[in-house]
C-alpha positions in Angstrom: 84.9 68.3 69.0 81.9 68.4 66.5 81.3 65.2 67.3 81.3 65.9 71.4 79.2 69.1 70.6 76.4 66.9 69.0 76.7 64.3 72.0 76.4 67.1 74.3 73.3 67.9 72.6 71.8 64.3 73.0 72.6 63.9 76.3 70.8 67.5 76.7 67.3 66.0 75.0 67.6 62.7 76.7 68.0 63.1 80.2 67.7 65.5 82.4 69.6 63.7 85.1 72.8 64.1 82.6 72.0 67.6 82.2 71.9 68.8 85.5 74.8 67.0 86.4 76.8 68.6 83.5 76.1 72.0 85.0 76.4 71.2 88.4 80.2 69.2 88.1 81.6 71.6 86.2 80.2 74.9 88.2 79.9 73.7 91.6 82.8 71.5 91.5 85.4 72.3 89.3 85.2 75.9 88.7 85.1 76.1 92.3 87.8 74.5 92.7 90.2 76.6 90.1 88.5 79.8 90.7 89.4 79.7 94.6 92.5 78.2 94.3 93.8 80.5 91.6 91.9 83.9 92.9 93.4 82.8 96.4 89.7 82.9 97.8 89.1 79.7 100.6 85.4 78.6 100.9 84.2 77.7 104.1 85.0 74.0 105.4 81.5 72.6 105.3 80.6 74.1 102.0 83.9 72.5 100.7 83.1 69.3 102.2 79.6 69.5 100.9 80.6 70.5 97.2 83.0 67.3 97.7 80.5 64.9 98.8 78.0 66.0 95.8 81.0 65.7 93.5 81.2 62.1 94.4 78.0 61.5 94.1 77.5 62.9 91.1 80.6 61.1 89.4 78.9 57.9 90.1 75.8 58.9 88.6 77.8 60.0 85.7 80.1 56.4 85.4 76.9 54.6 85.2 75.8 56.0 82.0 79.2 55.5 80.5 80.6 59.3 81.2 84.5 60.5 82.6 85.0 63.5 84.0 87.2 64.5 81.1 84.5 63.9 79.1 82.1 66.1 80.7 84.6 68.4 80.5 84.6 68.1 76.8 81.2 68.2 76.6 80.6 71.4 78.4 83.2 73.3 76.5 81.2 72.4 73.5 78.4 73.4 74.9 79.1 77.0 75.9 77.6 78.5 72.6 80.4 79.7 70.5 83.3 79.8 73.4 85.0 77.3 71.4 85.8 76.5 67.6 83.4 74.4 65.5 80.4 75.4 67.4 80.3 79.0 66.2 77.0 80.3 63.8 76.4 82.7 61.3 74.4 85.4 62.5 72.1 87.7 61.1 72.9 91.0 62.9 70.3 92.9 61.4 67.4 90.5 62.5 68.6 90.4 66.3 65.9 91.4 68.6 65.7 92.6 72.1 66.3 90.1 74.9 63.8 89.6 77.0 64.5 89.9 81.0 68.3 89.5 81.8 70.7 90.3 84.5 73.6 92.3 85.5 76.1 92.3 88.2 78.6 94.7 88.9 81.3 96.3 90.8 81.6 99.8 92.4 82.7 101.2 89.1 78.6 101.5 88.5 76.7 104.3 90.6 75.9 102.6 93.8 72.9 102.6 95.3 74.0 105.4 97.8 75.0 107.3 95.0 71.8 107.6 93.1 72.3 104.1 91.4 68.5 103.6 91.4 68.4 106.4 89.3 70.9 105.2 86.7 69.1 102.2 86.3 65.8 104.0 85.8 67.3 106.4 83.4 69.0 103.6 81.4 66.2 101.3 81.2 64.1 104.7 79.6 66.8 105.4 77.1 67.4 101.6 75.9 63.7 100.3 76.5 65.5 97.1 78.1 64.3 94.8 81.2 67.1 94.1 83.1 68.1 93.9 86.9 71.4 95.0 88.0 72.7 93.6 91.4 75.8 95.7 93.3 77.8 93.2 95.5 80.1 95.4 97.8 82.7 96.5 95.8 85.7 95.0 98.2 84.3 91.4 97.9 83.0 91.8 94.1 85.1 89.0 92.7 84.1 86.3 95.9 80.2 87.2 95.1 81.1 86.7 90.8 82.8 83.4 91.9 79.8 82.6 93.8 77.3 83.1 91.2 79.5 80.9 88.8 78.2 77.9 91.3 75.2 77.5 89.7 73.7 78.1 86.3 70.7 79.1 87.8 72.2 82.1 89.7 74.8 82.9 86.8 74.0 86.3 85.7 73.9 87.4 81.9 76.7 89.8 81.9 79.5 90.6 84.4 82.2 93.0 84.4 85.5 91.1 84.7 89.3 92.2 85.5 91.8 90.8 82.6 92.9 88.1 85.0 89.7 87.0 85.6 88.8 87.7 82.1 91.5 85.1 81.3 90.5 82.8 83.5 86.5 82.4 82.9 87.3 82.5 79.1 89.5 79.7 79.4 87.1 77.9 81.2 84.1 78.2 78.9 81.9 80.3 80.8 81.9 83.6 78.8 80.3 84.1 75.4 82.6 84.9 72.3 81.6 88.0 71.0 84.3 88.5 68.5 81.6 88.6 65.5 79.4 90.7 67.5 82.0 93.1 67.9 83.1 93.0 64.2 79.7 93.5 63.0 78.7 96.5 65.7 77.6 99.9 65.2 80.1 101.0 67.6 82.9 99.3 65.6 81.3 101.3 62.1 80.5 104.3 63.5 83.6 106.1 62.4 83.6 107.4 66.3 86.6 105.3 67.6 89.4 107.0 68.7 92.9 106.0 67.0 94.1 103.3 69.6 90.3 101.6 69.8 91.1 98.8 68.2 94.6 98.1 69.2 93.5 98.3 73.1 90.4 96.0 71.7 92.6 93.5 70.3 94.9 93.4 73.4 91.9 92.1 75.4 91.8 89.0 73.2 92.3 86.1 75.5 92.4 82.5 75.0 89.0 80.1 75.0 88.4 76.5 76.0 90.0 75.8 72.2 93.5 77.6 72.7 92.4 80.1 70.0 92.3 84.1 71.2 89.2 85.8 71.1 87.2 88.5 72.3 85.5 87.7 75.4 84.8 90.9 76.5 83.6 94.7 75.8 86.0 97.3 76.8 84.0 101.0 76.1 87.2 103.0 77.7 90.9 102.5 78.2 92.3 101.1 80.9 94.7 103.9 82.3 97.1 103.2 85.0 99.3 104.5 87.7 101.5 107.8 88.0 103.9 108.4 90.8 102.1 112.0 92.4 104.9 114.5 94.4 103.0 116.9 96.8 104.9 120.0 95.1 105.6 121.4 99.0 107.7 118.8 99.8 109.7 118.9 96.5 110.4 122.7 97.0 111.7 121.7 100.9 114.1 119.6 99.3 115.6 121.8 96.5 113.3 121.0 93.3 111.1 123.1 91.4 108.1 122.0 89.6 109.6 122.5 86.5 112.8 120.0 87.4 110.1 117.2 88.0 108.3 117.9 84.7 110.5 118.9 82.3 112.5 115.7 81.9 112.7 112.0 83.3 114.9 111.4 86.4 116.8 108.5 86.8 116.4 106.0 89.2 119.6 107.3 91.8 118.1 111.0 90.7 114.6 109.9 92.2 116.1 108.6 95.2 118.2 111.3 96.0 115.0 113.6 96.1 113.5 111.0 98.4 115.9 111.1 100.7 116.4 115.0 100.4 112.2 115.2 101.2 112.8 112.8 104.6 115.3 115.4 106.0 113.9 117.9 105.1 110.6 117.3 106.6 112.0 115.3 109.5 109.6 112.4 108.9 109.2 108.9 109.6 109.0 107.6 105.9 108.4 109.6 102.6 106.1 106.8 100.6 103.2 104.9 101.5 101.4 102.5 99.0 98.9 100.3 99.5 100.7 97.0 99.5 104.2 96.3 98.6 102.1 94.9 95.2 99.0 95.0 93.8 96.9 91.6 93.3 95.6 92.1 90.0 97.9 92.9 86.7 99.8 94.9 86.5 100.9 93.8 89.7 103.9 96.2 90.1 102.3 99.5 89.7 102.3 100.8 93.2 105.8 101.0 93.3 107.0 101.3 89.6 110.2 103.1 90.2 111.5 100.0 92.3 110.3 97.1 90.2 111.7 98.9 86.8 111.3 96.2 84.0 110.7 93.2 86.9 107.8 91.0 85.6 105.8 89.5 88.8 103.9 86.4 86.7 104.7 84.2 84.1 105.2 86.0 80.5 106.3 85.5 76.7 109.7 86.0 76.0 109.7 87.0 72.4 113.5 86.0 72.3 113.4 82.8 73.8 109.9 82.3 72.0 108.2 80.5 75.1 106.8 81.4 78.3 108.9 82.4 81.0 108.2 83.0 84.9 109.3 86.7 85.7 109.3 86.6 89.0 112.4 84.2 89.4 114.7 86.3 87.0 117.2 88.8 87.8 115.1 91.8 87.3 112.9 91.0 89.9 115.7 89.9 92.3 117.2 93.4 92.1 113.8 95.1 92.4 113.3 93.4 95.9 116.7 94.5 96.7 115.9 98.0 95.8 112.8 97.5 98.0 114.3 96.3 100.9 116.7 98.9 100.9 114.0 102.0 100.5 112.4 100.7 103.7 115.7 100.4 105.7 116.5 103.7 104.7 112.9 105.0 105.9 112.1 105.8 102.8 109.0 103.5 101.8 106.5 102.7 105.3 107.9 99.1 106.4 103.7 98.7 107.0 103.1 98.9 103.7 102.0 95.5 103.3 99.3 96.1 105.9 98.1 99.2 103.8 94.8 99.3 101.8 94.0 101.9 99.3 92.3 103.9 101.9 94.8 103.7 104.6 97.3 104.9 102.0 95.4 107.5 100.6 95.1 108.9 104.2 98.7 108.9 104.7 98.7 110.9 101.6 96.6 113.8 103.3 97.7 113.0 106.7 99.8 116.2 108.6 101.2 113.6 111.5 105.1 113.0 111.0 104.5 109.6 111.6 101.9 108.8 109.1 102.4 111.3 106.9 103.6 110.8 102.8 104.4 113.1 100.3 104.7 110.7 97.5 102.1 108.2 96.2 101.7 106.2 92.9 97.8 105.8 92.2 95.4 106.5 89.2 96.2 109.3 86.7 93.7 111.4 85.4 90.3 111.9 87.6 92.4 111.0 90.7 94.9 113.9 90.1 92.0 116.4 91.2 90.5 113.7 93.9 94.2 114.0 95.5 94.4 117.6 95.4 90.6 117.8 97.0 92.0 115.3 100.0 94.5 117.9 100.4 92.7 121.0 100.3 90.2 119.7 103.0 92.4 118.6 105.3 93.8 122.4 104.9 97.2 121.4 103.4 98.9 122.6 100.4 97.3 120.6 97.3 99.5 121.3 94.5 100.4 117.9 93.5 103.1 117.2 90.5 102.5 114.0 88.7 106.1 112.7 87.7 107.5 111.2 84.5 108.5 107.9 84.6 111.9 107.3 85.6 114.3 106.4 82.8 114.8 102.5 84.1 111.1 102.3 84.4 110.9 103.9 80.6 107.0 104.1 80.8 104.2 103.7 83.2 102.0 100.4 82.7 98.8 100.8 80.8 96.5 97.9 82.6 94.0 96.3 80.6 90.7 97.5 81.2 88.0 95.9 83.2 85.8 94.2 80.4 82.0 93.8 79.8 80.9 90.3 79.2 78.5 87.9 78.5 78.2 84.7 80.0 77.3 81.3 78.8 73.9 81.4 80.9 73.1 84.0 78.2 74.3 82.4 75.6 72.3 78.8 76.5 69.1 81.0 77.3 69.2 82.9 73.6 70.1 86.2 74.8 73.3 86.7 74.1 73.5 88.0 70.8 70.5 90.7 71.8 72.0 91.6 74.9 75.4 92.5 72.8 73.6 94.5 70.4 70.9 96.6 72.4 72.8 96.5 75.7 76.5 96.2 75.5 76.9 98.5 71.8 74.7 101.1 72.8 77.3 102.3 75.8 79.1 104.0 73.1 76.3 105.4 70.8 77.4 108.8 71.1 74.5 110.3 72.3 72.3 110.3 75.4 73.3 106.8 76.5 77.1 107.7 76.7 76.1 110.7 78.2 74.7 108.3 80.9 77.4 106.2 81.1 80.0 109.0 81.7 77.9 111.7 83.8 75.0 109.4 85.2 71.6 110.3 85.6 70.9 113.9 85.0 69.2 115.9 87.5 71.0 114.0 90.5 75.1 113.7 88.7 74.5 117.2 86.8 72.1 119.6 85.7 72.3 120.5 81.6 72.7 124.7 81.4 70.7 126.6 78.7 74.1 126.9 76.7 74.6 123.1 77.2 77.2 122.9 79.3 76.9 120.9 82.6 76.6 121.6 86.3 78.2 119.1 88.2 76.2 118.8 91.7 77.6 117.9 95.0 77.4 113.9 95.9 74.7 112.3 97.6 76.8 111.0 100.3 79.4 114.2 100.1 77.7 117.3 99.0 80.6 119.4 99.4 82.2 116.9 96.5 81.0 117.4 93.3 80.4 114.2 90.8 83.3 114.3 87.4 81.9 111.2 85.9 79.9 107.7 86.4 81.2 104.7 84.9 82.9 105.8 82.0 85.9 108.2 82.3 85.9 111.3 79.4 89.6 111.0 78.9 89.5 107.2 78.6 86.6 106.5 76.6 87.0 104.8 73.1 84.2 107.1 70.9 83.6 110.2 70.6 80.3 111.7 70.6 78.4 112.2 67.2 78.4 115.8 68.0 81.9 116.0 67.9 81.8 117.4 71.2 81.6 115.6 74.9 79.1 117.4 76.5 81.1 117.3 80.0 84.8 117.5 79.2 85.2 121.1 79.3 84.5 121.0 82.7 87.0 119.0 83.7 89.8 120.5 85.7 92.8 120.9 83.9 95.1 119.2 85.9 93.1 116.0 85.4 93.3 116.3 81.6 97.1 117.2 81.5 97.4 114.4 83.9 95.5 112.0 81.2 97.7 113.4 78.4 100.9 113.1 80.1 100.3 109.2 81.2 99.4 108.0 77.9 101.9 109.6 76.4 104.4 107.6 78.4 103.0 104.4 79.0 103.1 100.8 77.6 99.9 98.6 77.1 100.7 95.5 79.2 99.5 92.3 77.7 96.7 89.7 78.4 97.4 87.1 80.9 97.7 83.7 79.6 95.4 81.1 81.2 95.3 77.3 81.2 93.5 74.7 83.0 96.5 73.5 84.6 97.7 77.2 84.9 94.2 77.8 87.0 94.8 75.0 89.3 98.4 76.1 90.2 98.8 79.7 89.9 96.7 80.5 93.1 99.6 78.6 95.3 102.1 80.1 93.2 101.2 84.0 93.8 100.3 83.3 97.6 104.0 82.2 97.5 105.2 85.6 95.2 103.3 87.7 98.0 105.3 86.2 101.0 108.2 86.5 99.3 107.9 90.1 98.6 106.5 90.7 102.0 109.0 89.4 103.7 111.9 90.4 102.0 110.5 94.0 101.5 110.5 93.9 105.7 114.2 92.9 105.8 112.9 89.4 107.3 114.7 87.2 104.4 117.1 88.3 102.3 117.0 88.1 98.5 118.3 85.0 98.2 116.7 83.6 101.1 113.2 84.5 99.3 113.9 83.3 96.6 114.8 79.2 98.0 111.9 79.5 99.7 110.2 80.2 96.6 111.9 77.5 94.9 111.5 74.9 97.7 107.9 75.9 98.3 106.3 76.0 94.3 109.1 75.4 92.6 107.5 72.5 91.0 104.2 73.9 90.5 106.4 77.0 88.5 107.5 74.0 86.2 103.9 72.6 85.7 102.3 75.9 85.0 105.2 76.9 82.3 105.0 72.8 80.9 101.3 73.8 80.6 102.1 77.2 78.8 104.3 76.1 76.7 102.8 72.9 75.4 99.4 74.7 74.8 100.3 78.0 73.4 103.9 77.4 71.1 104.2 79.5 68.4 100.6 80.9 69.6 101.6 84.5 70.9 
């Protein structure tokens, strides 16, 4: 590995053609293929043809200087700063200086331009003294924008936000900077202000780099949260259930299903549950219908008892789950059109009063959403009391997802900015003072006003003045570090139901495992997941039986599943 790294550096110095070719092949061809296959993004045909022609042409150039594609991939893996073992260098963190101008790409969880995003940027620059530019792609197409930005080193941002799936993918490709040492030497870790679960949560986000070893490639300033099942209290009452009945004990699946049938009968409605799809397209994939999936696993996971990776989708637990979902659709419990529902349309169903579209049970994010959903109902003129259910007995606990990570790219590492970005941008998010306040509550004077006694008065949203701001990027109920003063300045203003819902969720939730990724899995898992989605949708709607669905799954992608498992178990045997 060290020799390969040295070779790479020599090529970098000796010929510009080779340098450019390395970058363009890996980032414009190979990664495009892997990303888009895995993520289910199909590029325009003309783009695909252009990339293919370019790849052919460039390979010929590289062949002329004695390089194969395999050697190119090895060189690039070495060239990504400390993305792999053998290239890590000891850093004197005390002497690291502020970076020059750098770029950041964020999703819709950071204040948008429509919600005073430019004021957020201004105040963050003022507090940190940093020179940066934030780009904000549309939230719904954010990962398309991320994938496109990775096609060209000149377009690659220095900092990006990535969900756990994408974190694993890009780390395995050597496109992210290993920040393990940075975190271990960070002011945040040594501050004494971290919550008790902080290190466990950070460790859970370790993923494998190009060397197959786990490391920290993304910083999580808050825990990931997860979904709970909300029930309209008015509907429960009509069905003969009190709030105490639903909050004092965990129902069994049969008891839960009986309640749903009684709700349907009492309300005279078309269905009881609306969900944004029969599955989620990111981990944990089963969190929108947890009572029906129970302990079923959507994708590959490490089976401790077998000591190897297995395909959760083909196991009995998933077959049983699909049968429960199909039965619920047939019984008019789950909306048959769930496969066409977005998060917005599913939320609209929850606040509807039309018997053909309204729903009374909705599984969605805990904490702040407990109040947001209540607000939707109140605005619609409906009874706004909702009950977050304890997880049913068979489920055991809700799934706490791995939080989206703040990642530093290989581009920042290659340009010498990575260490400074971490120290002065990433690490300051949880400074326990003004910077953390900005990340939690948004720009002062626009999201809130500070009262004489130090309390916060939240202001109406720019796009909807009747609705008050409650947070910016970080949720005070999820953040991993306390304030220096010991008091979060805005937490006292949080509605009681938000706090109680968060407390219940974390008392009854389990942190999910980080996904495993190899080059081979990256190539195959897009097709595999697409077939998984197809099976679930067709079985749920009653177009296939469970057995037919599993037969189609095996016939269509069985060989790819076998190849993916072989790759995982060969590369990561004994490394879980």
